[in-house]
N, C-alpha and C positions, 0 to 999 in steps of 0.2 A: 375604078374598083381597087380596093386595097384589102389585103388580108388583115383580119382583126389583130392577129399576133404582131404584125409589123407596126400597127398603129400604137400598140401598147408597149413596144420594146423598151422605152426609157422610163416606164412607170412601174411603181411597186403595186401589185394587185393580186387578188385571188380570184380564181374562176369558181363562182358559186354553183353554176350549172351550165351545161352546154359545152361548146368547143370554141377555141380561139382560132381554129383553122378555117373559119368561114370567111366568105367574101363580103365586104361592106361596100354599099353603093353610095352612101352619103353620110355626112356627119351633122347631127342636129342637136341643138340644146333648147329649142323653143317648141313646146308640145304642139303648137299649131302647124309646124312645118314637118311633122313626122311623115316619112315616105317609106315605101316598101324597100326592105333590104338595108335600111340605115342603122347606124349606131346612135342611140338616143342617150345623151348625157343628162342625168337628173341633177339639176342645180337647185340649191335652196335659196330662193330669192327672198326679198323682204315681204313681198305680197303673196307670191305663189311658190309652192314647193314642187319641183319637177318629179319627185318620188311618187306623187299621187297620180301620175299619168302612165305608170308602168303597164297597167292592164290595157289602157287605150293604145299605147305604143304597140303592144302585141297584136291587138285587133287590126291596127292599120298596117301590119306586116313588117314592123321593125325587126331587124335580125338580132340585135343585141342591145342591152342597156348597161350603162355604167352608173353605179350607185355608191353611196357612202353609208346608207342605212340598210337595215334588213327590209326586204320587200317580198310581197307574195307575187309570184310570176308564173304564167303557164309554163308547162314542162318544155315546150319546144322553143322557148326564148332563152338565148344565152345571157347570163347575168354575170357581170364582172364587178367586183367590189374593190374600192380603193379608199384611202383615208379621207381624202378631200376632193370632191368632184370638180371644184373650180380649178384646182391645181391639175387635176386629171384632164380637164377640157383643154388647158393650155398646152400640155404635153402631147395630147392626141392631135390637137389642131396643128401643132408644129410638124408632126409626122405626116398628117393628111396633106399638107402643102409641101412636103419634102424638104423640111428644115431650111426655108429660104434665108433665114437670118445668117446662116453659115456662109452665104454668098454675098453678104452685105456687111459694111461696118456700121453698127448701130450706136448712135449717140443718144443717151437719155438724160433729160434735164429735170431735176426735181427741186422744189422750194416753194415758199409761200408766194413770193413775188418774183417777177423777172423771167419766168419760164418762157412765155410767149415771145417776148422781144429777143431773148437770147437765141431761141431756135431760128427765128427769121434772120438774125445777124449771121449765124453760123451758115445757114443755107446760102445767104448772099455771098459770104466770103468764099466758101468752097466752090460755088458755081462760077464765081469770078476767076477762080484758079483752074477751071476746066473740068471739075467733077460734075457728075449728074446726081442730084440730091433729092430724095423723097422727104416729105414732112408729115408728121401726124401731131395734131395739137388741138387746143381749145377752140380755135376758130374754124379750122378745116384740115383735111388731109390733102396733100398734093402729090400726085403720082404722074410724072411726066407732064402732059398737058391737061390731065384730068384733075378737077378740083371738087372734092366731096365735102359739103358742109358737115360740121361735127355736132354730135349730140352730147357726148361726154368728153372730158379732157383726154382720158385714156380709154379707148374703145375696148370691147370684150376681146378676150384672147384670140378667139376664132377670127374676128375681124382684123386684128393686128396681123395675124399670120397671112390672111388673105391679101391684105395690103402689101406686106413684104414680098409675097410671091409676084404680085402685079408689078412691084417696083423692080424686082430682078428682071422680069420680062421686058420692062420699059428701059432697061439698060442702066438703072441706078447703081452706083457703087456704094453710096452712103445713104443713111436715113437719119434724120434728127427728129426726136420726138419728146413731147412733154410727158412726164411721168408723174401722175398724181399719187398722193399717199393712199387714196382709195384704190387706185389701180394696182398698187403694190400689195395692199392688204388683201385684195380679192384675186391675187395671183394672175391678173390679166397679162402681166409681162413675164410670167414664168416660161420655162422651156427653151430659153436661149441665153446667150451671154452678150452683154453690152460691151462694145469696144471701150467706150468711155462713159462714165457716170458723173453727173454734175450736181453739186448742191449749192444753190444760190443763197438762200437764207431761210429762216423759219420764224414765224410769229404765231402766237396762240390764236389760230383761225381754224375753221372747219371742225370745231368741237361741239358735238350736240348729238341728240338721240339717233339721227340717221347717218352720222358721220363717224367721228372718233370719240371713244369714251373719255379720253383724257389727253392732255398735252404729251404725257409720256408715251402713250400708244401712238400718237401722231408722229412723234420723233422716231420711234422704233420702226414704224412703217416706212418712213423716208429712208431710214438706215438700211433697209432690205436691199436697196439698189447697190450698196457697196459690198454686198456679198454675191453680187451677180454681174460684176463688170471687171475688166482687166485693169483699167486705170481710173482712179477716182480723182476728180478735180473739185476742191471745196473752198468755200469762202471762210478764210481764217479769222476774219473780223467778227463773224457771227458768234455770239457767246455760247450757242448750243452746238457749235461745230464738233467738238470732241465727242459729245454724247451721240450725235447723229452717226458718226463713223465708227462707233464702238463695235468691236468684233469684225471689222472689215477684212476682206480677203484679197483686196486689190492693192496696187501701189498707189500712194496718195501724193498729189501735188496740191499746193495751196496758192490762192490769189487774194488780193485785198489791198488795203492801204497800209497795213501793218508792216514794220520792218522785217518781221519774221517770214513774210510771204515769199514763196518761190517766184511769183510774178506780182510785182506791185506797181501801184500808180503813184507818181509824185508830181509836184507842181501843177496841181489841178487849177484850171482857170475857166471862169464863165465867159462865154463869147456871146455878145449881143449885137445884132445888126438889125436894121429895119426889116420887119417881116420874118425874122428868124432868130431863134435862141439856140445856143449850142454849148459845148464844153470841150476843152482841150487839156491834155495831160501828157506826161511821159511815162511809157511803160519801161520798167527796169527789172532785171533778173533773167528769167528764162528767155525773154525777148526784150530787146532794147530798141525802142522807136518812139517817135512823136505821133500822137493820135489826135484827130479832131473829129467830132461827131455833131451832126445837125439835130441832136436831140438833147434838150436841156436836163440839168439836174445830176446829182451825185449818183443816182441809181444807173444813169447812162454809163458812168465810168465803170460801175460793176458789170453791167450787161456786156459792154464791149470788151472788158478785160477777160471775162469768162470766154467770150467768143475767140479772143486771141489765144487763150490758154488751150482751147480745144483744137483750133486750126493749126497750131504749131505742130501737132502730131500728124498733120497731113502734108507736111513740107510745103506750106503755102509761103510765098515770098512776102516780105514786108510791104513791098509795093502793092501787091494784090490786096493785102489786108487793109492798107490805108484807103485804097480806092473803094473797096466794098463797104467799109465802115462809113465812109462819107455819104453813101447813098442808101444804106440799109434802112428800110422803112417798114413799119408794121401798120397795117390798116387800123385806124382807130386808137392807136396808142400814141399819145402826144403827136398827132399827125398835123403838121403845120399846113394851113391852107392860105395861099397868098391872096389877100383881098385888097391890100393897101400898102403904100410905102410908109405910112405913118404909124400903124399899129400892127400887132401880131395876133393872129387868130389861130386857134388849134382845136382839134376834136380829141376827146379822150374818153376811155371806157370807164373811168372812175365812177363806180355806182354804189359804193358804201362809204361810211365815214372814214375808215382807215385809209382807203386808197385816195379819197378826196383830200384828206389832210396832208398826206404825203405829197400829192401833186401840187397843191396850193403852196405848201411850205417851200418846195423846190423852186416854184416860180417867183415867190416872194424874194428869194436871194438875188434875183436879177433886177431888183428895185424898179419895177415898172411904175409909170406915172399913176396908173390905177390898175388893180387886178380885178377883172370882171368875170364873175362865174355864173354861167347859165346852166340850170339843171332842173330835173323833176325826179319823182320817185315812182317806182312801179306800184301798181295797185295789187290788192290781195297778198301783200307781203307785210313784214313786221312794221308796226307804226314807229317802233323805237328807231329804226333806220332813218325815218323821216326827221324825227326830232334831232337825231345826232348829225345828220347831213346839214340840216338847217343851221344848227349851232356852229358847226365847223366852217361853213361858208360865211356866216355872219361874222365870225371871229377873224377869218383870214382874208376875205375878199373885200374890196372897197365898195363894190356894188354887186348884189346878187339879183339875177333875173330868174324868178321862179316860174316854171312852166310845166308842161306835161311830159311824162316819159311813156311807159306802157300802162295806161290806166286799168287795163283788164276789165274786171266787172265793177270797178268803183267809179264814182263821179270825180273827174279831175279836180274840181274845186275843193272837194273834201280832202284830197291828198295835199293840195297846196296849203289848206288851212292847218294841216298837221305839221308841214314843214315850217310854217310861220310860228308855231309854238316853240320850236327850237331856236328860230331866228330871234324871238323875243328875249331870249337870255343874253343877247349881245346887243351892241348898239349899231350893228351893221345896217347899211341902207339897202332897201330892196324895192323891186317893182314886180308885179305879178301879171303875166300874160299867158293865158291858158294855151293858145294855139302856138305850137312850137315854131312854125315858120315865122309867124308874126314876132315871136320873141327873138328869133335870130335876126330878123330885119331890124328890130329895135337896137340890138347889140351893135350891128354893123353901122347903122345910121348915126348912132351916138358915140362911135369910137373916137377917142381923142389921141393926138400924137403921144407916143410912148406907152399906150395901153397894152396890156396883155389880156386877151379875151379867151376864156375856155368854155367850150360847149361840152359839158360833162354828162356821162351816163349812157350814151348810146354807142359811141365808139364804132365798132365794125358792124353793128346791127343795121340792117337796112329795112326794118319794118317797125310798125307800131301796133301793139296788140290792144284792141278795143272790143270788149264784150265777146271774147272767145274767137275773134277773127283777127288775122294778121294783115294789116294794110301796108303796101309798099311805102317806105319813107326813109330816104337816105339823106343824111345831113349834107353830104357833098352836093347833092342835087338841089336841096333847099337853098344852100348858099348861092349857087349859080343863078337860081330863079330870083333870089333877092337882089343880086347884083344887076341882073337884067332890069328888074323893076325900078331900081334906084337910078339906072342910067336914063330912063325915060321920064 
């Protein structure tokens, strides 16, 4: 139980009716979960507006409601009004869980690409140095030994605060989290201060009716992070960097390839051995050391440089950083699976044209004998994505194996036919094999010395969605089954 007044202490509000001296038994923002004695926060969602449930809240015995619009309410219900209830929910949630972020060092990573990999690298380095680290991200939240699959990149503010409290209880000292521009825009991360805020890069993505109205708004939302952290660490090579940190209130450090960067990478070299591709470089500036990572491509340099820039603030030794970077892996992001000494096989989450192009271009730099790309496209999603991915793979891969992804309610063959429309604009060779396991078997069976084979699109997903049902399907398991079959 908490006094309403103490839950509201950091929020600007007016008491429309009732008293703030009442006891609150629970904090609720979903009308289906209203309980007796709770504070119900009315959130305006895209589909449902919480303000329409005030009467129902009173009938179910709620003690108070937090609103941003005028509402009609029974006399015995306390009504508190604030300018924005999403912001209100964040501050009240922080108070409800007794401000757990003040007992943690919170690291927030924002950017179009590289968020997930960077957070796992940071977690790996800090844990290697003896810290206990929580994580909140696109794939999952990790609290001690508990792993909770994620539904949004940045969860609702109440959930974040609940996770923070659990992390404190589990003995975590730090938490590293992905911060989406949506999350910032909807105040999910309001109500606490980040120790460190990171900006990786930005590209015109996530702009549309349900996301951001314009690229300007997208950049402004990302920039909110730098008004809410103590230290900002930003990619100086990104042309929009200045714009994103405009109006910042934190100290700024920069990283990148540019000579102006506080921490920069020089002498980058591609490392290629049978069964594995990597990259090595020298870090110069705020930290001086040699780095080698078992993840290919220029973006790996950025991701690891970001991780070094962050971990420097936690007094991690160079030795610890080197060790951790060598083994830092993210499930389903350029994840190498050893199947042969002759060729390299990897799994990656690239599931749109932009990410596929960036991946295949990076792998091309290693001059493989053949670059083989296996992918499918999800059903009940834009056909444009299929044409574009077909064209990208046709242009950049030597052989494309077109197969099924999540067909959902569509016929897999119809999706494959759409992908072939894009392929037809190129002179790329392809084969089509609907069954994903058979397609993987074909790729492994026909692998030639020096090949690089990518299984794209599924990444960390361990299911396939067909006609409204999710069936278990993990590519790592399929690969093992295929290897078993090929042995016999």
